[in-house]
mmCIF file as Biopython writes it, N, C-alpha, C and O atoms, coordinates in Angstrom:
data_model
#
loop_
_atom_site.group_PDB
_atom_site.id
_atom_site.type_symbol
_atom_site.label_atom_id
_atom_site.label_alt_id
_atom_site.label_comp_id
_atom_site.label_asym_id
_atom_site.label_entity_id
_atom_site.label_seq_id
_atom_site.pdbx_PDB_ins_code
_atom_site.Cartn_x
_atom_site.Cartn_y
_atom_site.Cartn_z
_atom_site.occupancy
_atom_site.B_iso_or_equiv
_atom_site.auth_seq_id
_atom_site.auth_asym_id
_atom_site.pdbx_PDB_model_num
ATOM 1   N N  . MET A ? 1  ? 9.513  30.492  21.845 1.0 0.0 1  A 1 
ATOM 2   C CA . MET A ? 1  ? 9.569  28.779  22.506 1.0 0.0 1  A 1 
ATOM 3   C C  . MET A ? 1  ? 9.399  27.612  21.162 1.0 0.0 1  A 1 
ATOM 4   O O  . MET A ? 1  ? 8.642  27.775  20.205 1.0 0.0 1  A 1 
ATOM 5   N N  . THR A ? 2  ? 10.285 26.455  21.374 1.0 0.0 2  A 1 
ATOM 6   C CA . THR A ? 2  ? 10.308 25.405  20.164 1.0 0.0 2  A 1 
ATOM 7   C C  . THR A ? 2  ? 8.531  24.551  20.538 1.0 0.0 2  A 1 
ATOM 8   O O  . THR A ? 2  ? 7.765  24.860  21.452 1.0 0.0 2  A 1 
ATOM 9   N N  . LYS A ? 3  ? 8.374  23.701  19.710 1.0 0.0 3  A 1 
ATOM 10  C CA . LYS A ? 3  ? 6.938  23.094  19.790 1.0 0.0 3  A 1 
ATOM 11  C C  . LYS A ? 3  ? 7.338  22.266  21.052 1.0 0.0 3  A 1 
ATOM 12  O O  . LYS A ? 3  ? 6.447  22.036  21.869 1.0 0.0 3  A 1 
ATOM 13  N N  . ILE A ? 4  ? 8.911  21.681  21.340 1.0 0.0 4  A 1 
ATOM 14  C CA . ILE A ? 4  ? 9.040  20.805  22.085 1.0 0.0 4  A 1 
ATOM 15  C C  . ILE A ? 4  ? 9.374  21.141  23.651 1.0 0.0 4  A 1 
ATOM 16  O O  . ILE A ? 4  ? 9.447  20.347  24.589 1.0 0.0 4  A 1 
ATOM 17  N N  . GLU A ? 5  ? 9.551  22.536  23.647 1.0 0.0 5  A 1 
ATOM 18  C CA . GLU A ? 5  ? 9.742  23.382  24.873 1.0 0.0 5  A 1 
ATOM 19  C C  . GLU A ? 5  ? 7.991  23.300  25.471 1.0 0.0 5  A 1 
ATOM 20  O O  . GLU A ? 5  ? 7.496  23.023  26.563 1.0 0.0 5  A 1 
ATOM 21  N N  . LYS A ? 6  ? 7.413  23.701  24.113 1.0 0.0 6  A 1 
ATOM 22  C CA . LYS A ? 6  ? 5.933  23.983  24.787 1.0 0.0 6  A 1 
ATOM 23  C C  . LYS A ? 6  ? 5.766  22.622  25.588 1.0 0.0 6  A 1 
ATOM 24  O O  . LYS A ? 6  ? 5.701  22.569  26.816 1.0 0.0 6  A 1 
ATOM 25  N N  . VAL A ? 7  ? 5.687  21.206  24.485 1.0 0.0 7  A 1 
ATOM 26  C CA . VAL A ? 7  ? 4.923  20.028  25.525 1.0 0.0 7  A 1 
ATOM 27  C C  . VAL A ? 7  ? 5.693  19.696  26.499 1.0 0.0 7  A 1 
ATOM 28  O O  . VAL A ? 7  ? 5.212  18.991  27.385 1.0 0.0 7  A 1 
ATOM 29  N N  . GLU A ? 8  ? 6.982  20.092  26.574 1.0 0.0 8  A 1 
ATOM 30  C CA . GLU A ? 8  ? 7.866  19.740  27.973 1.0 0.0 8  A 1 
ATOM 31  C C  . GLU A ? 8  ? 7.031  20.488  28.452 1.0 0.0 8  A 1 
ATOM 32  O O  . GLU A ? 8  ? 6.131  19.774  28.893 1.0 0.0 8  A 1 
ATOM 33  N N  . HIS A ? 9  ? 6.780  21.676  28.643 1.0 0.0 9  A 1 
ATOM 34  C CA . HIS A ? 9  ? 5.959  22.663  29.971 1.0 0.0 9  A 1 
ATOM 35  C C  . HIS A ? 9  ? 4.830  21.960  29.952 1.0 0.0 9  A 1 
ATOM 36  O O  . HIS A ? 9  ? 4.659  21.423  31.047 1.0 0.0 9  A 1 
ATOM 37  N N  . GLU A ? 10 ? 3.977  21.725  29.184 1.0 0.0 10 A 1 
ATOM 38  C CA . GLU A ? 10 ? 2.889  21.168  29.099 1.0 0.0 10 A 1 
ATOM 39  C C  . GLU A ? 10 ? 2.877  19.786  30.172 1.0 0.0 10 A 1 
ATOM 40  O O  . GLU A ? 10 ? 2.046  19.797  31.079 1.0 0.0 10 A 1 
ATOM 41  N N  . ILE A ? 11 ? 3.589  18.895  30.072 1.0 0.0 11 A 1 
ATOM 42  C CA . ILE A ? 11 ? 3.870  17.866  30.741 1.0 0.0 11 A 1 
ATOM 43  C C  . ILE A ? 11 ? 4.257  17.990  32.015 1.0 0.0 11 A 1 
ATOM 44  O O  . ILE A ? 11 ? 3.804  17.284  32.916 1.0 0.0 11 A 1 
ATOM 45  N N  . GLU A ? 12 ? 5.081  18.857  32.170 1.0 0.0 12 A 1 
ATOM 46  C CA . GLU A ? 12 ? 5.299  18.752  33.793 1.0 0.0 12 A 1 
ATOM 47  C C  . GLU A ? 12 ? 4.423  19.793  34.678 1.0 0.0 12 A 1 
ATOM 48  O O  . GLU A ? 12 ? 4.719  20.319  35.751 1.0 0.0 12 A 1 
ATOM 49  N N  . ARG A ? 13 ? 3.247  19.925  33.888 1.0 0.0 13 A 1 
ATOM 50  C CA . ARG A ? 13 ? 2.105  20.733  34.539 1.0 0.0 13 A 1 
ATOM 51  C C  . ARG A ? 13 ? 1.102  19.414  35.050 1.0 0.0 13 A 1 
ATOM 52  O O  . ARG A ? 13 ? -0.006 19.641  35.538 1.0 0.0 13 A 1 
ATOM 53  N N  . PHE A ? 14 ? 1.515  18.318  34.913 1.0 0.0 14 A 1 
ATOM 54  C CA . PHE A ? 14 ? 0.440  17.228  34.612 1.0 0.0 14 A 1 
ATOM 55  C C  . PHE A ? 14 ? -0.020 16.581  36.060 1.0 0.0 14 A 1 
ATOM 56  O O  . PHE A ? 14 ? 1.014  16.066  36.486 1.0 0.0 14 A 1 
ATOM 57  N N  . ASP A ? 15 ? -0.500 16.479  36.499 1.0 0.0 15 A 1 
ATOM 58  C CA . ASP A ? 15 ? -0.537 15.571  37.695 1.0 0.0 15 A 1 
ATOM 59  C C  . ASP A ? 15 ? -0.532 13.863  37.527 1.0 0.0 15 A 1 
ATOM 60  O O  . ASP A ? 15 ? -0.471 13.189  36.499 1.0 0.0 15 A 1 
ATOM 61  N N  . PRO A ? 16 ? -0.606 13.519  38.713 1.0 0.0 16 A 1 
ATOM 62  C CA . PRO A ? 16 ? 0.148  11.871  38.626 1.0 0.0 16 A 1 
ATOM 63  C C  . PRO A ? 16 ? -0.761 11.090  37.405 1.0 0.0 16 A 1 
ATOM 64  O O  . PRO A ? 16 ? -0.239 10.468  36.480 1.0 0.0 16 A 1 
ATOM 65  N N  . ALA A ? 17 ? -2.389 11.273  37.622 1.0 0.0 17 A 1 
ATOM 66  C CA . ALA A ? 17 ? -3.076 10.508  37.149 1.0 0.0 17 A 1 
ATOM 67  C C  . ALA A ? 17 ? -2.707 10.635  35.427 1.0 0.0 17 A 1 
ATOM 68  O O  . ALA A ? 17 ? -2.477 9.748   34.605 1.0 0.0 17 A 1 
ATOM 69  N N  . GLU A ? 18 ? -2.760 12.127  35.286 1.0 0.0 18 A 1 
ATOM 70  C CA . GLU A ? 18 ? -2.233 12.360  33.569 1.0 0.0 18 A 1 
ATOM 71  C C  . GLU A ? 18 ? -1.115 12.358  33.011 1.0 0.0 18 A 1 
ATOM 72  O O  . GLU A ? 18 ? -0.886 12.561  31.818 1.0 0.0 18 A 1 
ATOM 73  N N  . LEU A ? 19 ? -0.079 12.036  34.190 1.0 0.0 19 A 1 
ATOM 74  C CA . LEU A ? 19 ? 1.170  11.273  33.416 1.0 0.0 19 A 1 
ATOM 75  C C  . LEU A ? 19 ? 1.376  10.065  33.536 1.0 0.0 19 A 1 
ATOM 76  O O  . LEU A ? 19 ? 2.442  9.508   33.276 1.0 0.0 19 A 1 
ATOM 77  N N  . ALA A ? 20 ? 0.385  9.547   33.938 1.0 0.0 20 A 1 
ATOM 78  C CA . ALA A ? 20 ? 0.456  8.052   33.546 1.0 0.0 20 A 1 
ATOM 79  C C  . ALA A ? 20 ? -0.423 7.729   32.699 1.0 0.0 20 A 1 
ATOM 80  O O  . ALA A ? 20 ? -0.190 6.582   32.319 1.0 0.0 20 A 1 
ATOM 81  N N  . ALA A ? 21 ? -1.549 8.272   32.083 1.0 0.0 21 A 1 
ATOM 82  C CA . ALA A ? 21 ? -2.058 8.200   31.358 1.0 0.0 21 A 1 
ATOM 83  C C  . ALA A ? 21 ? -1.451 8.771   29.827 1.0 0.0 21 A 1 
ATOM 84  O O  . ALA A ? 21 ? -1.610 8.264   28.716 1.0 0.0 21 A 1 
ATOM 85  N N  . PHE A ? 22 ? -0.761 9.915   30.183 1.0 0.0 22 A 1 
ATOM 86  C CA . PHE A ? 22 ? 0.148  10.235  28.972 1.0 0.0 22 A 1 
ATOM 87  C C  . PHE A ? 22 ? 1.149  8.969   28.716 1.0 0.0 22 A 1 
ATOM 88  O O  . PHE A ? 22 ? 1.040  8.437   27.612 1.0 0.0 22 A 1 
ATOM 89  N N  . ARG A ? 23 ? 1.996  8.497   29.512 1.0 0.0 23 A 1 
ATOM 90  C CA . ARG A ? 23 ? 3.092  7.656   29.280 1.0 0.0 23 A 1 
ATOM 91  C C  . ARG A ? 23 ? 2.397  6.755   28.529 1.0 0.0 23 A 1 
ATOM 92  O O  . ARG A ? 23 ? 2.673  6.697   27.330 1.0 0.0 23 A 1 
ATOM 93  N N  . GLU A ? 24 ? 1.314  5.834   29.102 1.0 0.0 24 A 1 
ATOM 94  C CA . GLU A ? 24 ? 0.603  4.762   28.355 1.0 0.0 24 A 1 
ATOM 95  C C  . GLU A ? 24 ? 0.228  5.171   26.656 1.0 0.0 24 A 1 
ATOM 96  O O  . GLU A ? 24 ? 0.515  4.513   25.657 1.0 0.0 24 A 1 
ATOM 97  N N  . TRP A ? 25 ? -0.474 6.426   26.739 1.0 0.0 25 A 1 
ATOM 98  C CA . TRP A ? 25 ? -0.544 6.805   25.243 1.0 0.0 25 A 1 
ATOM 99  C C  . TRP A ? 25 ? 0.656  6.801   24.466 1.0 0.0 25 A 1 
ATOM 100 O O  . TRP A ? 25 ? 0.573  6.471   23.283 1.0 0.0 25 A 1 
ATOM 101 N N  . PHE A ? 26 ? 1.648  7.088   24.908 1.0 0.0 26 A 1 
ATOM 102 C CA . PHE A ? 26 ? 3.067  7.751   24.436 1.0 0.0 26 A 1 
ATOM 103 C C  . PHE A ? 26 ? 3.702  6.507   23.985 1.0 0.0 26 A 1 
ATOM 104 O O  . PHE A ? 26 ? 4.317  6.434   22.922 1.0 0.0 26 A 1 
ATOM 105 N N  . ARG A ? 27 ? 3.480  5.090   25.167 1.0 0.0 27 A 1 
ATOM 106 C CA . ARG A ? 27 ? 4.353  3.861   25.257 1.0 0.0 27 A 1 
ATOM 107 C C  . ARG A ? 27 ? 3.215  2.940   23.693 1.0 0.0 27 A 1 
ATOM 108 O O  . ARG A ? 27 ? 3.801  2.145   22.959 1.0 0.0 27 A 1 
ATOM 109 N N  . GLN A ? 28 ? 1.973  3.187   23.507 1.0 0.0 28 A 1 
ATOM 110 C CA . GLN A ? 28 ? 1.578  2.729   22.635 1.0 0.0 28 A 1 
ATOM 111 C C  . GLN A ? 28 ? 1.424  3.517   21.522 1.0 0.0 28 A 1 
ATOM 112 O O  . GLN A ? 28 ? 0.804  2.953   20.621 1.0 0.0 28 A 1 
ATOM 113 N N  . TYR A ? 29 ? 1.848  4.823   21.251 1.0 0.0 29 A 1 
ATOM 114 C CA . TYR A ? 29 ? 1.767  5.805   20.116 1.0 0.0 29 A 1 
ATOM 115 C C  . TYR A ? 29 ? 3.356  4.907   19.485 1.0 0.0 29 A 1 
ATOM 116 O O  . TYR A ? 29 ? 3.323  4.279   18.427 1.0 0.0 29 A 1 
ATOM 117 N N  . ASP A ? 30 ? 4.481  4.995   20.236 1.0 0.0 30 A 1 
ATOM 118 C CA . ASP A ? 30 ? 5.746  4.759   19.722 1.0 0.0 30 A 1 
ATOM 119 C C  . ASP A ? 30 ? 5.688  3.347   19.427 1.0 0.0 30 A 1 
ATOM 120 O O  . ASP A ? 30 ? 6.048  3.119   18.272 1.0 0.0 30 A 1 
ATOM 121 N N  . ALA A ? 31 ? 5.282  2.099   20.229 1.0 0.0 31 A 1 
ATOM 122 C CA . ALA A ? 31 ? 5.411  0.946   19.559 1.0 0.0 31 A 1 
ATOM 123 C C  . ALA A ? 31 ? 4.823  0.964   18.306 1.0 0.0 31 A 1 
ATOM 124 O O  . ALA A ? 31 ? 5.320  0.196   17.483 1.0 0.0 31 A 1 
ATOM 125 N N  . GLU A ? 32 ? 3.513  1.923   17.814 1.0 0.0 32 A 1 
ATOM 126 C CA . GLU A ? 32 ? 2.646  1.796   16.580 1.0 0.0 32 A 1 
ATOM 127 C C  . GLU A ? 32 ? 4.091  2.465   15.336 1.0 0.0 32 A 1 
ATOM 128 O O  . GLU A ? 32 ? 4.450  1.976   14.265 1.0 0.0 32 A 1 
ATOM 129 N N  . GLN A ? 33 ? 4.488  3.423   15.894 1.0 0.0 33 A 1 
ATOM 130 C CA . GLN A ? 33 ? 5.471  4.096   14.657 1.0 0.0 33 A 1 
ATOM 131 C C  . GLN A ? 33 ? 6.527  3.153   14.423 1.0 0.0 33 A 1 
ATOM 132 O O  . GLN A ? 33 ? 6.865  2.746   13.312 1.0 0.0 33 A 1 
ATOM 133 N N  . TRP A ? 34 ? 7.187  2.726   15.861 1.0 0.0 34 A 1 
ATOM 134 C CA . TRP A ? 34 ? 8.271  1.553   15.084 1.0 0.0 34 A 1 
ATOM 135 C C  . TRP A ? 34 ? 7.320  0.212   14.528 1.0 0.0 34 A 1 
ATOM 136 O O  . TRP A ? 34 ? 7.643  0.096   13.345 1.0 0.0 34 A 1 
ATOM 137 N N  . ASP A ? 35 ? 6.663  -0.466  14.738 1.0 0.0 35 A 1 
ATOM 138 C CA . ASP A ? 35 ? 6.260  -1.114  13.934 1.0 0.0 35 A 1 
ATOM 139 C C  . ASP A ? 35 ? 5.972  -0.761  12.517 1.0 0.0 35 A 1 
ATOM 140 O O  . ASP A ? 35 ? 6.257  -1.598  11.661 1.0 0.0 35 A 1 
ATOM 141 N N  . ARG A ? 36 ? 5.246  0.792   12.031 1.0 0.0 36 A 1 
ATOM 142 C CA . ARG A ? 36 ? 5.131  0.928   10.653 1.0 0.0 36 A 1 
ATOM 143 C C  . ARG A ? 36 ? 6.620  1.112   9.756  1.0 0.0 36 A 1 
ATOM 144 O O  . ARG A ? 36 ? 6.919  0.760   8.615  1.0 0.0 36 A 1 
ATOM 145 N N  . GLN A ? 37 ? 7.501  1.932   10.982 1.0 0.0 37 A 1 
ATOM 146 C CA . GLN A ? 37 ? 8.643  1.689   10.134 1.0 0.0 37 A 1 
ATOM 147 C C  . GLN A ? 37 ? 9.526  0.763   9.688  1.0 0.0 37 A 1 
ATOM 148 O O  . GLN A ? 37 ? 10.398 0.811   8.820  1.0 0.0 37 A 1 
ATOM 149 N N  . LEU A ? 38 ? 8.998  -0.457  10.746 1.0 0.0 38 A 1 
ATOM 150 C CA . LEU A ? 38 ? 10.052 -2.342  10.573 1.0 0.0 38 A 1 
ATOM 151 C C  . LEU A ? 38 ? 9.268  -2.272  9.379  1.0 0.0 38 A 1 
ATOM 152 O O  . LEU A ? 38 ? 9.982  -2.005  8.412  1.0 0.0 38 A 1 
ATOM 153 N N  . GLU A ? 39 ? 7.837  -2.440  9.042  1.0 0.0 39 A 1 
ATOM 154 C CA . GLU A ? 39 ? 7.392  -2.821  7.861  1.0 0.0 39 A 1 
ATOM 155 C C  . GLU A ? 39 ? 7.539  -2.222  6.733  1.0 0.0 39 A 1 
ATOM 156 O O  . GLU A ? 39 ? 7.453  -2.856  5.681  1.0 0.0 39 A 1 
ATOM 157 N N  . GLU A ? 40 ? 7.848  -0.565  6.769  1.0 0.0 40 A 1 
ATOM 158 C CA . GLU A ? 40 ? 7.794  -0.112  5.646  1.0 0.0 40 A 1 
ATOM 159 C C  . GLU A ? 40 ? 9.622  -0.632  5.362  1.0 0.0 40 A 1 
ATOM 160 O O  . GLU A ? 40 ? 9.858  -1.117  4.255  1.0 0.0 40 A 1 
ATOM 161 N N  . ASP A ? 41 ? 10.773 -0.507  6.340  1.0 0.0 41 A 1 
ATOM 162 C CA . ASP A ? 41 ? 12.096 -1.147  5.815  1.0 0.0 41 A 1 
ATOM 163 C C  . ASP A ? 41 ? 12.031 -2.404  5.335  1.0 0.0 41 A 1 
ATOM 164 O O  . ASP A ? 41 ? 12.946 -2.655  4.552  1.0 0.0 41 A 1 
ATOM 165 N N  . LEU A ? 42 ? 11.156 -3.413  5.559  1.0 0.0 42 A 1 
ATOM 166 C CA . LEU A ? 42 ? 10.945 -4.789  5.163  1.0 0.0 42 A 1 
ATOM 167 C C  . LEU A ? 42 ? 10.489 -4.632  4.180  1.0 0.0 42 A 1 
ATOM 168 O O  . LEU A ? 42 ? 11.290 -5.110  3.376  1.0 0.0 42 A 1 
ATOM 169 N N  . ARG A ? 43 ? 9.248  -4.053  3.411  1.0 0.0 43 A 1 
ATOM 170 C CA . ARG A ? 43 ? 8.507  -3.766  2.279  1.0 0.0 43 A 1 
ATOM 171 C C  . ARG A ? 43 ? 9.874  -3.539  1.461  1.0 0.0 43 A 1 
ATOM 172 O O  . ARG A ? 43 ? 10.282 -4.350  0.629  1.0 0.0 43 A 1 
ATOM 173 N N  . ALA A ? 44 ? 10.662 -2.110  1.857  1.0 0.0 44 A 1 
ATOM 174 C CA . ALA A ? 44 ? 11.517 -1.668  0.625  1.0 0.0 44 A 1 
ATOM 175 C C  . ALA A ? 44 ? 12.842 -2.641  0.656  1.0 0.0 44 A 1 
ATOM 176 O O  . ALA A ? 44 ? 13.857 -2.528  -0.032 1.0 0.0 44 A 1 
ATOM 177 N N  . GLY A ? 45 ? 12.589 -3.464  1.483  1.0 0.0 45 A 1 
ATOM 178 C CA . GLY A ? 45 ? 14.232 -4.638  1.128  1.0 0.0 45 A 1 
ATOM 179 C C  . GLY A ? 45 ? 15.599 -3.811  2.015  1.0 0.0 45 A 1 
ATOM 180 O O  . GLY A ? 45 ? 16.768 -3.816  1.631  1.0 0.0 45 A 1 
ATOM 181 N N  . ARG A ? 46 ? 15.134 -3.211  3.129  1.0 0.0 46 A 1 
ATOM 182 C CA . ARG A ? 46 ? 16.434 -2.590  4.123  1.0 0.0 46 A 1 
ATOM 183 C C  . ARG A ? 46 ? 16.686 -3.269  4.328  1.0 0.0 46 A 1 
ATOM 184 O O  . ARG A ? 46 ? 17.743 -3.299  3.697  1.0 0.0 46 A 1 
ATOM 185 N N  . LEU A ? 47 ? 16.610 -4.522  5.038  1.0 0.0 47 A 1 
ATOM 186 C CA . LEU A ? 47 ? 16.844 -5.316  5.944  1.0 0.0 47 A 1 
ATOM 187 C C  . LEU A ? 47 ? 17.525 -6.638  5.177  1.0 0.0 47 A 1 
ATOM 188 O O  . LEU A ? 47 ? 18.293 -7.294  5.881  1.0 0.0 47 A 1 
ATOM 189 N N  . ASP A ? 48 ? 17.333 -7.063  3.892  1.0 0.0 48 A 1 
ATOM 190 C CA . ASP A ? 48 ? 17.691 -8.359  3.460  1.0 0.0 48 A 1 
ATOM 191 C C  . ASP A ? 48 ? 18.914 -8.676  3.487  1.0 0.0 48 A 1 
ATOM 192 O O  . ASP A ? 48 ? 19.264 -9.855  3.526  1.0 0.0 48 A 1 
ATOM 193 N N  . SER A ? 49 ? 19.813 -7.607  3.468  1.0 0.0 49 A 1 
ATOM 194 C CA . SER A ? 49 ? 21.263 -8.171  3.655  1.0 0.0 49 A 1 
ATOM 195 C C  . SER A ? 49 ? 21.249 -8.313  4.961  1.0 0.0 49 A 1 
ATOM 196 O O  . SER A ? 49 ? 21.851 -9.353  5.228  1.0 0.0 49 A 1 
ATOM 197 N N  . LEU A ? 50 ? 20.798 -7.701  6.072  1.0 0.0 50 A 1 
ATOM 198 C CA . LEU A ? 50 ? 21.141 -8.538  7.626  1.0 0.0 50 A 1 
ATOM 199 C C  . LEU A ? 50 ? 20.007 -9.868  7.461  1.0 0.0 50 A 1 
ATOM 200 O O  . LEU A ? 50 ? 20.266 -10.784 8.242  1.0 0.0 50 A 1 
ATOM 201 N N  . ALA A ? 51 ? 18.936 -10.082 6.667  1.0 0.0 51 A 1 
ATOM 202 C CA . ALA A ? 51 ? 18.796 -11.154 6.616  1.0 0.0 51 A 1 
ATOM 203 C C  . ALA A ? 51 ? 19.625 -12.764 5.826  1.0 0.0 51 A 1 
ATOM 204 O O  . ALA A ? 51 ? 19.765 -13.959 6.083  1.0 0.0 51 A 1 
ATOM 205 N N  . GLU A ? 52 ? 19.828 -12.189 5.222  1.0 0.0 52 A 1 
ATOM 206 C CA . GLU A ? 52 ? 20.731 -12.841 4.377  1.0 0.0 52 A 1 
ATOM 207 C C  . GLU A ? 52 ? 22.181 -12.884 5.043  1.0 0.0 52 A 1 
ATOM 208 O O  . GLU A ? 52 ? 22.773 -13.772 4.431  1.0 0.0 52 A 1 
ATOM 209 N N  . GLU A ? 53 ? 22.766 -12.513 5.707  1.0 0.0 53 A 1 
ATOM 210 C CA . GLU A ? 53 ? 23.682 -12.752 6.621  1.0 0.0 53 A 1 
ATOM 211 C C  . GLU A ? 53 ? 23.635 -13.298 7.857  1.0 0.0 53 A 1 
ATOM 212 O O  . GLU A ? 53 ? 24.553 -13.871 8.445  1.0 0.0 53 A 1 
ATOM 213 N N  . ALA A ? 54 ? 22.625 -13.116 8.197  1.0 0.0 54 A 1 
ATOM 214 C CA . ALA A ? 54 ? 21.973 -14.092 9.484  1.0 0.0 54 A 1 
ATOM 215 C C  . ALA A ? 54 ? 21.861 -15.306 8.799  1.0 0.0 54 A 1 
ATOM 216 O O  . ALA A ? 54 ? 22.590 -16.145 9.327  1.0 0.0 54 A 1 
ATOM 217 N N  . LEU A ? 55 ? 21.203 -15.770 7.773  1.0 0.0 55 A 1 
ATOM 218 C CA . LEU A ? 55 ? 21.119 -16.787 7.038  1.0 0.0 55 A 1 
ATOM 219 C C  . LEU A ? 55 ? 22.314 -18.030 6.819  1.0 0.0 55 A 1 
ATOM 220 O O  . LEU A ? 55 ? 22.336 -19.260 6.790  1.0 0.0 55 A 1 
ATOM 221 N N  . ALA A ? 56 ? 23.290 -16.875 6.685  1.0 0.0 56 A 1 
ATOM 222 C CA . ALA A ? 56 ? 24.570 -17.328 5.952  1.0 0.0 56 A 1 
ATOM 223 C C  . ALA A ? 56 ? 24.842 -18.246 7.268  1.0 0.0 56 A 1 
ATOM 224 O O  . ALA A ? 56 ? 24.906 -19.474 7.318  1.0 0.0 56 A 1 
ATOM 225 N N  . ALA A ? 57 ? 24.988 -17.283 8.335  1.0 0.0 57 A 1 
ATOM 226 C CA . ALA A ? 57 ? 25.777 -17.785 9.959  1.0 0.0 57 A 1 
ATOM 227 C C  . ALA A ? 57 ? 25.110 -18.868 9.882  1.0 0.0 57 A 1 
ATOM 228 O O  . ALA A ? 57 ? 25.887 -19.762 9.549  1.0 0.0 57 A 1 
ATOM 229 N N  . HIS A ? 58 ? 24.047 -19.263 10.021 1.0 0.0 58 A 1 
ATOM 230 C CA . HIS A ? 58 ? 23.372 -20.334 10.337 1.0 0.0 58 A 1 
ATOM 231 C C  . HIS A ? 58 ? 23.918 -21.578 9.473  1.0 0.0 58 A 1 
ATOM 232 O O  . HIS A ? 58 ? 23.988 -22.735 9.888  1.0 0.0 58 A 1 
ATOM 233 N N  . GLN A ? 59 ? 24.209 -21.229 8.482  1.0 0.0 59 A 1 
ATOM 234 C CA . GLN A ? 59 ? 23.780 -22.729 7.913  1.0 0.0 59 A 1 
ATOM 235 C C  . GLN A ? 59 ? 25.846 -22.650 7.407  1.0 0.0 59 A 1 
ATOM 236 O O  . GLN A ? 59 ? 26.510 -23.059 6.454  1.0 0.0 59 A 1 
ATOM 237 N N  . ALA A ? 60 ? 26.064 -22.100 8.339  1.0 0.0 60 A 1 
ATOM 238 C CA . ALA A ? 60 ? 27.533 -21.941 8.477  1.0 0.0 60 A 1 
ATOM 239 C C  . ALA A ? 60 ? 27.897 -23.105 9.802  1.0 0.0 60 A 1 
ATOM 240 O O  . ALA A ? 60 ? 28.900 -23.779 10.038 1.0 0.0 60 A 1 
ATOM 241 N N  . GLY A ? 61 ? 26.542 -22.960 10.513 1.0 0.0 61 A 1 
ATOM 242 C CA . GLY A ? 61 ? 27.024 -23.808 12.135 1.0 0.0 61 A 1 
ATOM 243 C C  . GLY A ? 61 ? 27.086 -22.671 12.997 1.0 0.0 61 A 1 
ATOM 244 O O  . GLY A ? 61 ? 27.293 -23.113 14.127 1.0 0.0 61 A 1 
ATOM 245 N N  . LYS A ? 62 ? 26.996 -21.207 13.029 1.0 0.0 62 A 1 
ATOM 246 C CA . LYS A ? 62 ? 27.829 -20.007 13.969 1.0 0.0 62 A 1 
ATOM 247 C C  . LYS A ? 62 ? 26.193 -19.487 14.803 1.0 0.0 62 A 1 
ATOM 248 O O  . LYS A ? 62 ? 25.901 -18.502 15.481 1.0 0.0 62 A 1 
ATOM 249 N N  . SER A ? 63 ? 25.351 -20.771 14.311 1.0 0.0 63 A 1 
ATOM 250 C CA . SER A ? 63 ? 24.074 -20.321 15.191 1.0 0.0 63 A 1 
ATOM 251 C C  . SER A ? 63 ? 23.665 -21.458 16.049 1.0 0.0 63 A 1 
ATOM 252 O O  . SER A ? 63 ? 24.304 -22.482 15.808 1.0 0.0 63 A 1 
ATOM 253 N N  . LYS A ? 64 ? 22.823 -21.553 16.935 1.0 0.0 64 A 1 
ATOM 254 C CA . LYS A ? 64 ? 22.059 -22.652 17.283 1.0 0.0 64 A 1 
ATOM 255 C C  . LYS A ? 64 ? 20.455 -22.354 17.628 1.0 0.0 64 A 1 
ATOM 256 O O  . LYS A ? 64 ? 19.987 -21.260 17.943 1.0 0.0 64 A 1 
ATOM 257 N N  . GLU A ? 65 ? 19.680 -23.708 17.475 1.0 0.0 65 A 1 
ATOM 258 C CA . GLU A ? 65 ? 18.019 -23.369 17.622 1.0 0.0 65 A 1 
ATOM 259 C C  . GLU A ? 65 ? 18.260 -23.194 19.463 1.0 0.0 65 A 1 
ATOM 260 O O  . GLU A ? 65 ? 19.084 -23.566 20.299 1.0 0.0 65 A 1 
ATOM 261 N N  . LEU A ? 66 ? 16.989 -22.400 19.425 1.0 0.0 66 A 1 
ATOM 262 C CA . LEU A ? 66 ? 16.958 -22.247 20.772 1.0 0.0 66 A 1 
ATOM 263 C C  . LEU A ? 66 ? 15.859 -22.618 21.382 1.0 0.0 66 A 1 
ATOM 264 O O  . LEU A ? 66 ? 15.764 -22.506 22.604 1.0 0.0 66 A 1 
#
């Protein structure tokens, strides 16, 4: 049995309150992981080309302010 299968098996045994608590924990955990990855990508310059493309499009009049 893989780790994922073990976790799935345990989650299936949660009562409604435990499942709600797990959902909230996982939502927060997932958001923190996303933020860390985004910050790492920003520091590494992985998003620079996208930013430059967006700025160029804006300067060319291909966008509007919200």
